[in-house]
N, C-alpha and C positions, 0 to 999 in steps of 0.2 A: 461613463458612467462612472462614478466615484465608487472605491472599495468600500463596503459596510459589514463589518464581522456580525452583526446582530442579525444580518439575513441567515447566517449559517446557525447562530443559536437559536433563533427562532424557529428556523425549519427543523432542527432537531430536538428542539427543547433541552439545550444543555447549557451550562453556565460560560463554558470556554469555546472558543471556535479551534478547537486543536481536536484533531481525528487521529487515530493511532490505526495505521495501514492494516488490513488483513492479510498477513503473510503465512506463506505455508511453513507449517512445522513450527512456527514461533507463536502465532495468535490464537491461542485456546481460551478458555473460557476465564481463567485467572488473569490473564492479561486484560481481556476486555471489561471486564468487571472492575479492575482495579482502576483502570483509566476512567470508565464510566463513573465510578464512584469518587473520584477527584475533582469532576467537572467537566471534563471531554468527551468524546464519543469513543467507546472501544468497538471495535470489529472482530468478528470469531474469523478466521481465515478457513474457509471451507473448501480451498484447493487441495487441502491434502487429508480430506475427510471424506467416507462414505455416509450415506444417508442415516444410519444407525449411530455414527461417530458424532454427527452434527448436530442430531436430536439431542443426544445425551450433553454436548458442550452447551446447547442453547439452553436447555433445562436447568443445568448448574449455573450458568450465568444468570440467569432468570432469578435463581435462589440467592445469588451474591450479591444482587443490586437491585435498586428500586428505579434506577435510572436508566434512561434509554440507552439501548446497545444496538450493534446491527450485525449483518453477516456479509462477508465479501465472496461474490461467487463469480471465479473464473469460468467465463462462457465456453471456451476451448474445449474443457474437459468432458471425457465421456460421462454420462450419468447426471448430467445437469437437471434432467426434469424431476429426477429422485431428490435432489437436492432442495428445489423449488417447491416441491411438495412439502416438505418438512419445514422450510421456512414459512410456507404460508399456513401450515397445519398447527405450527408452535406460535403463531401470531407474532413473529419476528416484526418490528415497527419499522426497520430501515434496512436496506440493501444496496450495496455497492457492486456492480457489476464491472467486468474486464475482460479485456483479452477476448473479443468476440462483436456480434452485432447487437446492439442494445434494442433494436427495433424487434427481436424475437420474442424478448421477455416482458419489457417495460410496461406495456398497455396491461397485460394479464397480471402483474404484481401490483401496479396502480389501482387496478379494479378491485383489488382484495385490501385497500387503504393503506398500502405499504407505500414509504417515501423511497425514491429510487434516485440513485446517483451513478453516473457513470464514468470509467476512467478513460481518458483520451492522452494522447502523444502529440496531436496535430490540430489546428484551428478546423482544418476540413472534417475531422471527426468528430469533433467538439460541436459543430453545426447539425451533422447528422443525428448526434446524440440528444441535442435540444429538440430535432424536428420529431424524435421518436417518442417525445412527451416526459423527459427526465425532469427531474425536479431541481438537480445540479449537476454540475461536472468537475470533474478532478483532472486537471493539468498537469501532467506528469513529464518532468523533462529528463533528459537524456543522463543526467547524474544518478537516477534512482536505480536501486538493486533490484534483482529479478528481473520478469519480463518487462520489455521496454518497446520504445517505437523504433522503425528502421529510419526514420528520419534524423535521428541524433540531433534534434532541436533542444537546446538547454533552456532551462526553468526559466533564465531571465529573458531569454528570447521569446519563448512559448507565451509566457501569462500575459503580455500586451496583445499579441495577435489574437489569441482566444477572447480575452477580454472584449476586443472589440468586435469579435465573430458570434459570441452569444449574449444573451441578457440574463438569463438564469444564473443563481448563485455560482462564483468560481473557487475552487479550492486548489490551493497550490500544492504540489508534491514532486518531489527529487531535489536532493541536495540540502534539505531543511533539517537541523537538528539543534536551533536555538532560537531564543527570543528574536535576536536581532536580524536573523533569516527570515522570522516570520513577517517583522516589519517591513523588510525589504521586500517581501513577495507582496504585502499590502500595498505599497507605493506603485507595484506593477499592475495591480488591479485584483488581487487576491482577497476573496471576503472571508476565507478559512483556509486552514492549513493541515497536510497529511503528513505525519512523520511516521518513516519504517526504520531503517537501521536503528536510531537511538533508542525506540521500544525493543526492538529485538534483542538490544544488549540490556535490557532491565531485569530486574530479579523475577519477576511473573511470566517473563517470556518462557515459553516450553521449548526453547532450542536447548541443545546440550552446553554444558559449561564451556567444553573447548571450542564451541562455535563462538559463544560470548566472548570467551578470551582472544579470539583472531580478529574479532569485531575492534575491540580495545587496544590491540597491538596492531592495528593496520597503519599503513604510511600510505601518503601520496603516489600514485600511480600503481597501486596494488590490485586493483579491478579494471574489468576492461568488459566492452559490450561486446558479445560473440554469438554465435549461433544464427547468424542473420538468414542463412538459407531455411532455417526452421521456423523457432519463433525466437526473436532475439532476447537475450538475457544477460545481465551484468554480472558477473561471477570473478571471485578471488582468483588470481592466479595459482594454481596448485598443480600438482601430477597429471590429474583429470585434464585440467585445462590445457596443458602442454600437449596432451594426446589430440585434445579437438583441434587445436591450432593446427599439428601436424597434418590431422587428416584434412581440414580444408584447404592447407596448401597443396596438398597431392589431388587435390579435386573430389573429394568422397561424394558420394551420392547423398541426398537428403534422407533415403532410406539407412545408408551407413550410419549417419550421424545420429539419427532417431534411435539406433540401436544402441549406439554408444551411450546416450543419455539414459535411455530406459525411462521406467514409470518412477523407480525407487532412488534415483541417484541424488535428488535434493533431500531425501530422508537420510540418506547415508551421510551426508556431510553435515546438514543442518541439526536433524533430530539424533542421529546416533553417534555423532562428533568425528567422524573421520576426516580430517583436514587434507588428507592427499588424494584419496579416491572420490570425496564427495562433491556434489555440486554446491559450491558455497555463495549464495545469492546476498551481496551485499552492496550498500550503495557506495558512490564515492565518498561522502561525508563521513563514512566509516574512519578516515583519517583525523578526524575531530573529535571522536567520541574516546574519551579516555576511563570511564567509570561505567561500574553496573550498579544502576541505582534502582529504588522501589519506583514501580510507575507513578504511584501517585506524586512522590518527591519530583518527579521528571515534569509531569504535568505544572504542580505549583512553581518549579524554577523557570520554566517555558513563559508563564504568564508575567511573571514579574519582570523578568529580564525584557518580553515583548513591551510592557506598558512603559519601561524606562525608555526604550529606545523609541519608540512611537511618540511619547510625549516630549521627547529631548528633540526629537528629528523632524516630526511631521511638518507639512508645509503650512 
């Protein structure tokens, strides 16, 4: 099946097949509405929110844009049922689910007219997501920041495998921060493109200025996939990561590691800006992100570069 970006723009009712990832502590209503207003699809990251806060962000996002937007729901978190109530009650049109079994909530959401997309890290899970009735899947490679798959399959390897495995629209994620990378992903079968790290460093991102600065000053090799005993996550190497590594090497239990991480460790790093003791979730592609720009400008630049690359190099 040939990749076709119109499958994504039609599904979501957007101008460009560009999706801003729903990242914890970065993706609030300001970022989501800015991306949607620019023609992409903005996502509110509910992973760092309780039900009341999510409702507030949804209502502010709706007031700030007349374009479609969505919510990302990590299914592994407690209280997911309350977040789903907000999504349904507020009439959110699009939901991206991740980090859990899509069969649990997909039918419930679709029965209420919501477009459902699930994030996967393997062709096996992509098949399961399609079987559960999702409208599209995100294939997220090993390069991505934040929670990731244990398989360590890179985006370049993953995309063709998932394209062969499913017939629903396919969105590429992991290591994408340019229009050229979008064009390359389309060559491998992607209909649309989800970007996280680039938007985490945008002006509208709710991340701390120090975190954004850390992104733009990253180099190759600064991040590593760790905590595989719990839920694998790609982090920047810092003092907190050094302690996690030491604990893993001495054979720490899952309970010990979970206590080290805690519920607020990512907030400490991303939202509060503690670059030493915080959990800094950044993708490998941070090494190529050198400026903090408005989200709307990012969308427009991505699309221009993508068009130039695709028209020049397409078969």
